[in-house]
C-alpha positions as CSV (number, residue, x, y, z in Angstrom):
1,X,-24.7,27.7,17.6
2,X,-26.7,27.1,14.4
3,X,-30.1,26.8,14.3
4,X,-32.1,24.0,12.3
5,X,-32.6,26.4,9.5
6,X,-29.2,27.2,9.0
7,X,-28.4,23.8,9.2
8,X,-30.6,22.9,6.5
9,X,-29.4,25.7,4.2
10,X,-26.0,24.2,4.8
11,X,-27.0,21.0,3.8
12,X,-28.7,22.1,0.6
13,X,-25.1,23.8,-0.2
14,X,-23.5,20.6,0.1
15,X,-26.1,18.9,-2.0
16,X,-25.1,21.3,-4.7
17,X,-21.6,21.6,-4.6
18,X,-21.0,18.0,-3.6
19,X,-22.7,16.6,-7.1
20,X,-19.4,15.9,-8.6
21,X,-18.6,13.6,-6.0
22,X,-20.6,10.8,-7.7
23,X,-19.1,11.6,-11.0
24,X,-15.6,11.2,-9.8
25,X,-16.7,7.9,-8.1
26,X,-18.0,6.4,-11.2
27,X,-14.7,7.4,-13.2
28,X,-12.3,5.9,-10.7
29,X,-14.6,2.7,-10.7
30,X,-13.7,2.3,-14.3
31,X,-10.4,1.0,-13.5
32,X,-10.5,0.4,-9.6
33,X,-12.9,-2.5,-8.5
34,X,-13.8,-2.0,-4.5
35,X,-11.6,-0.1,-2.2
36,X,-14.4,2.2,-1.1
37,X,-12.7,2.9,1.8
38,X,-9.4,3.9,0.0
39,X,-11.5,6.3,-2.8
40,X,-13.4,7.7,0.0
41,X,-10.1,8.5,2.1
42,X,-8.6,9.9,-1.3
43,X,-11.7,12.3,-1.7
44,X,-11.5,13.4,1.7
45,X,-8.1,14.3,1.4
46,X,-8.8,16.3,-1.6
47,X,-11.9,18.1,0.3
48,X,-10.0,19.0,3.4
49,X,-6.7,19.9,1.6
50,X,-4.9,17.3,3.4
51,X,-2.2,15.2,2.2
52,X,-2.4,11.3,2.2
53,X,0.0,8.7,2.9
54,X,-1.3,5.2,1.4
55,X,0.6,2.1,2.8
56,X,0.0,-1.6,1.4
57,X,1.6,-4.5,-0.1
58,X,2.3,-4.3,-4.1
59,X,-0.5,-5.1,-6.3
60,X,-3.6,-3.3,-4.3
61,X,-3.7,-0.4,-6.9
62,X,-2.5,2.4,-4.6
63,X,-0.7,3.8,-7.6
64,X,-3.5,3.1,-10.2
65,X,-6.4,4.9,-7.7
66,X,-4.1,8.1,-7.2
67,X,-3.6,8.3,-11.0
68,X,-7.4,7.7,-11.6
69,X,-8.2,10.2,-9.1
70,X,-5.8,13.0,-10.7
71,X,-7.2,12.3,-14.3
72,X,-10.8,12.6,-13.1
73,X,-9.7,16.2,-12.2
74,X,-8.9,18.9,-14.9
75,X,-5.8,19.8,-13.0
76,X,-2.0,19.2,-13.5
77,X,-0.6,16.0,-12.3
78,X,3.0,14.5,-11.7
79,X,4.5,11.4,-10.7
80,X,7.6,11.1,-8.8
81,X,9.4,7.7,-8.7
82,X,11.2,7.8,-5.2
83,X,14.8,6.2,-5.5
84,X,18.0,6.3,-3.3
85,X,19.9,8.5,-6.0
86,X,17.2,11.2,-6.3
87,X,18.7,14.8,-5.4
88,X,16.3,17.4,-3.8
89,X,16.5,19.6,-7.0
90,X,14.9,16.5,-8.9
91,X,11.9,17.2,-6.8
92,X,11.6,21.2,-6.1
93,X,14.0,22.2,-9.4
94,X,17.2,24.0,-9.4
95,X,18.9,27.3,-10.7
96,X,20.7,26.9,-14.2
97,X,23.4,29.1,-15.3
98,X,22.8,30.5,-18.8
99,X,26.3,31.5,-19.9
100,X,25.0,33.8,-22.9
101,X,23.4,35.9,-20.6
102,X,26.0,35.2,-17.7
103,X,23.0,34.6,-15.3
104,X,20.9,32.0,-13.7
105,X,17.3,31.1,-13.9
106,X,15.0,28.7,-12.3
107,X,14.0,25.7,-13.7
108,X,11.2,24.2,-11.9
109,X,10.7,20.8,-10.5
110,X,8.0,18.3,-10.9
111,X,6.5,19.4,-7.7
112,X,4.9,22.4,-9.2
113,X,1.5,20.4,-10.0
114,X,-1.8,20.2,-8.5
115,X,-1.2,16.6,-7.8
116,X,1.9,15.0,-6.6
117,X,2.2,11.0,-6.7
118,X,5.3,10.5,-4.3
119,X,5.6,6.5,-5.5
120,X,7.4,4.4,-2.7
121,X,8.0,7.8,-0.8
122,X,10.4,5.7,1.8
123,X,12.8,4.8,-0.8
124,X,14.7,8.2,-0.9
125,X,17.1,9.3,1.8
126,X,16.0,12.0,4.3
127,X,17.4,15.0,2.2
128,X,15.0,14.4,-0.4
129,X,12.0,13.7,1.7
130,X,12.8,16.8,3.5
131,X,12.6,18.6,0.1
132,X,9.3,17.8,0.4
133,X,8.2,19.4,3.9
134,X,8.1,23.1,2.9
135,X,6.0,22.1,0.0
136,X,3.7,20.2,2.0
137,X,3.4,22.4,5.0
138,X,3.7,26.0,3.4
139,X,2.3,25.4,-0.1
140,X,5.4,26.8,-1.6
141,X,9.2,26.1,-2.5
142,X,11.9,28.0,-2.3
143,X,14.6,28.0,-4.8
144,X,17.8,30.0,-4.4
145,X,16.5,33.1,-3.0
146,X,13.3,33.1,-4.4
147,X,10.3,31.5,-3.0
148,X,7.6,29.9,-5.5
149,X,3.9,29.5,-4.3
150,X,2.7,26.3,-5.6
151,X,-0.8,25.8,-7.5
152,X,-4.2,25.7,-5.9
153,X,-5.2,23.0,-5.1
154,X,-1.9,21.3,-4.2
155,X,-2.0,17.8,-2.8
156,X,0.5,15.3,-2.3
157,X,-0.4,11.4,-2.4
158,X,2.3,8.9,-1.2
159,X,2.7,5.4,-1.4
160,X,4.8,3.2,0.6
161,X,5.3,-0.6,1.0
162,X,5.7,-1.7,4.6
163,X,7.1,-5.0,4.0
164,X,10.3,-5.0,1.9
165,X,12.6,-2.7,4.1
166,X,15.6,-3.3,2.7
167,X,17.0,-0.1,0.8
168,X,14.5,2.2,2.6
169,X,14.6,5.3,4.9
170,X,11.6,5.3,7.4
171,X,10.1,8.9,7.2
172,X,11.3,11.3,9.9
173,X,8.2,12.1,12.4
174,X,8.1,15.8,11.2
175,X,7.4,14.7,7.9
176,X,4.8,12.0,8.9
177,X,2.9,14.3,10.6
178,X,2.3,16.2,7.7
179,X,0.1,13.8,6.2
180,X,-3.5,14.5,7.3
181,X,-4.1,10.4,7.0
182,X,-2.1,7.5,6.8
183,X,-4.4,4.9,4.8
184,X,-3.8,1.2,5.3
185,X,-4.7,-0.6,2.4
186,X,-5.9,-4.2,2.6
187,X,-6.6,-7.1,0.3
188,X,-10.1,-7.0,-1.7
189,X,-12.9,-8.8,-0.8
190,X,-13.2,-12.1,-3.0
191,X,-15.9,-11.2,-5.1
192,X,-13.9,-7.9,-6.3
193,X,-10.9,-9.9,-6.8
194,X,-13.0,-12.1,-9.1
195,X,-14.1,-8.9,-11.2
196,X,-10.1,-7.8,-11.0
197,X,-9.0,-11.0,-12.4
198,X,-12.0,-11.0,-15.1
199,X,-11.1,-7.7,-16.3
200,X,-7.4,-8.8,-16.3
201,X,-4.9,-5.8,-17.6
202,X,-7.8,-4.0,-19.7
203,X,-8.6,-1.3,-17.1
204,X,-6.3,1.4,-17.3
205,X,-6.2,5.3,-16.0
206,X,-5.9,6.4,-19.3
207,X,-9.6,5.7,-19.9
208,X,-10.5,8.2,-17.4
209,X,-12.0,11.4,-18.5
210,X,-12.1,15.1,-16.4
211,X,-15.4,15.1,-14.6
212,X,-14.6,18.4,-12.4
213,X,-12.7,21.4,-12.3
214,X,-10.3,22.9,-10.0
215,X,-12.9,25.8,-9.4
216,X,-15.3,23.3,-8.3
217,X,-13.1,21.8,-5.9
218,X,-12.3,25.5,-4.5
219,X,-15.8,25.8,-3.9
220,X,-16.5,22.4,-2.5
221,X,-13.7,23.0,-0.2
222,X,-15.1,26.4,1.0
223,X,-18.6,24.6,1.9
224,X,-16.5,21.9,3.8
225,X,-15.1,25.0,5.9
226,X,-18.5,26.0,6.8
227,X,-20.4,22.5,7.7
228,X,-21.4,22.7,11.4
229,X,-19.3,21.5,14.2
230,X,-21.1,21.4,17.5
231,X,-19.3,22.3,20.9
232,X,-20.2,18.8,22.3
233,X,-18.4,17.6,19.1
234,X,-15.4,19.5,19.4
235,X,-15.1,18.5,23.2
236,X,-15.2,14.9,21.9
237,X,-12.1,15.4,19.4
238,X,-10.0,16.9,22.2
239,X,-11.1,14.1,24.9
240,X,-10.0,11.5,22.1
241,X,-6.6,13.6,21.4
242,X,-5.9,14.3,25.1
243,X,-6.4,10.6,25.9
244,X,-3.6,9.4,23.4
245,X,-1.0,11.8,25.9
246,X,-2.6,11.4,29.1
247,X,-4.9,8.2,29.2
248,X,-5.1,7.6,32.7
249,X,-7.0,10.8,33.2
250,X,-9.9,8.7,31.4
251,X,-9.7,5.7,33.5
252,X,-7.1,4.0,30.6
253,X,-4.5,3.4,33.0
254,X,-3.7,-0.1,31.1
255,X,-2.3,2.6,28.0
256,X,-0.2,4.6,30.1
257,X,2.6,2.4,29.5
258,X,1.7,1.7,26.3
259,X,1.9,4.8,24.6
260,X,5.0,6.6,23.9
261,X,4.0,9.6,22.0
262,X,0.8,11.0,21.9
263,X,-1.3,12.8,19.0
264,X,-0.2,16.8,18.5
265,X,-2.5,19.4,18.3
266,X,-2.4,18.9,14.5
267,X,-4.2,16.0,14.8
268,X,-7.2,17.7,16.5
269,X,-7.3,20.1,13.6
270,X,-7.2,17.3,11.3
271,X,-9.9,15.5,12.9
272,X,-11.9,18.4,12.4
273,X,-11.2,19.1,9.1
274,X,-11.6,15.3,8.1
275,X,-14.9,14.9,9.6
276,X,-16.4,17.8,8.1
277,X,-15.4,16.4,4.9
278,X,-16.7,13.0,5.6
279,X,-20.2,14.7,6.4
280,X,-19.7,16.6,3.0
281,X,-19.2,13.1,1.4
282,X,-22.7,11.8,3.2
283,X,-24.5,14.9,2.2
284,X,-25.0,16.4,5.5
285,X,-24.3,20.0,6.6
286,X,-23.3,19.2,10.3
287,X,-20.7,16.7,11.9
288,X,-21.7,13.6,13.9
289,X,-19.9,11.1,16.3
290,X,-20.0,8.9,13.6
291,X,-18.1,10.7,11.3
292,X,-15.0,11.4,13.8
293,X,-15.0,7.3,14.4
294,X,-14.7,6.9,10.5
295,X,-11.6,9.0,9.9
296,X,-10.4,8.5,13.3
297,X,-8.0,5.5,12.8
298,X,-6.5,7.3,9.6
299,X,-5.9,10.8,11.4
300,X,-4.2,9.0,14.6
301,X,-2.6,6.1,13.8
302,X,0.7,7.7,12.5
303,X,0.5,9.9,15.4
304,X,0.4,7.4,18.3
305,X,3.5,5.8,19.1
306,X,3.5,2.6,20.7
307,X,6.4,1.8,23.7
308,X,8.9,-0.8,22.9
309,X,7.0,-2.7,25.5
310,X,3.9,-2.3,23.7
311,X,5.4,-3.3,20.3
312,X,7.0,-6.3,22.0
313,X,3.6,-7.6,23.0
314,X,2.6,-7.0,19.6
315,X,0.4,-3.8,20.6
316,X,-0.3,-1.6,17.6
317,X,-1.4,2.1,17.5
318,X,-4.9,1.0,15.7
319,X,-5.3,-1.4,19.1
320,X,-4.5,1.7,21.2
321,X,-6.9,3.8,19.3
322,X,-9.6,1.3,19.3
323,X,-9.6,1.3,23.1
324,X,-9.8,5.1,23.2
325,X,-12.7,5.2,21.2
326,X,-14.6,2.5,23.2
327,X,-14.0,4.3,26.4
328,X,-14.3,8.1,25.7
329,X,-17.9,8.8,25.6
330,X,-20.1,9.8,22.9
331,X,-21.7,12.8,23.0
């Protein structure tokens, strides 16, 4: 347990290493109007080293936001447009035969970059989606008999359209679980949309200038990992995750028949990591229960599976999570 002086020192470290956050927000704001929640979640994923799945109807600037964030950081960036005819080799690379030397050499794919935009990830078949699994979890790629490490930092930012399902392939649960966040993007506020209307197509991600280096990101991540997480907050996280599996133990008997699968231990890990990054954005050296609630829906919504009966009654995972947050005692 840290004392007040140690927490004060941590907060000062957060202040110093977090100065670039405002610079990134200002640069991204050149092309993105509003959507503060989406930008914050992208920054949390960056700071907590967690992949992000963005879901929303077309036209909500999902792709533009990812491209703007990548350009604001002096790092490599590749966009992969997922289509039904895509092959695994189109993502990770392949072995190519050199007839002059009678040997094979490795041609690396676009996954070898700091930031990967997997645009409309659910439009590619399962074998292509699974090609990302090793890179997302292990930060490495195997081509032939060789294994290659991916650059640091490495972040997959994927988008999908929840409406048009024709010609799409739902992501397998194993891959969905690799994403720290599933962020649902909503329509902008009226005032923001008026500003978007006035700007028209004049704003472009090409107007973004790099304002931070990968070395600064790595230093910030090291500070995020040190942010104080009290034992009471740890138990709060465990109570929330456990309630998604056995809600009856917490007096939530009405949810027992509504949850098909609860959250895995990875949810506990991601709740802690994301909460630390949330505290970093708020310039604090310690985590509060409000930090857990702020990022809880994005961490849990794709890990809590409603039953078929619940879905028939239009009960969503977000509603289940809300009931859990409202019932678990806050430390």
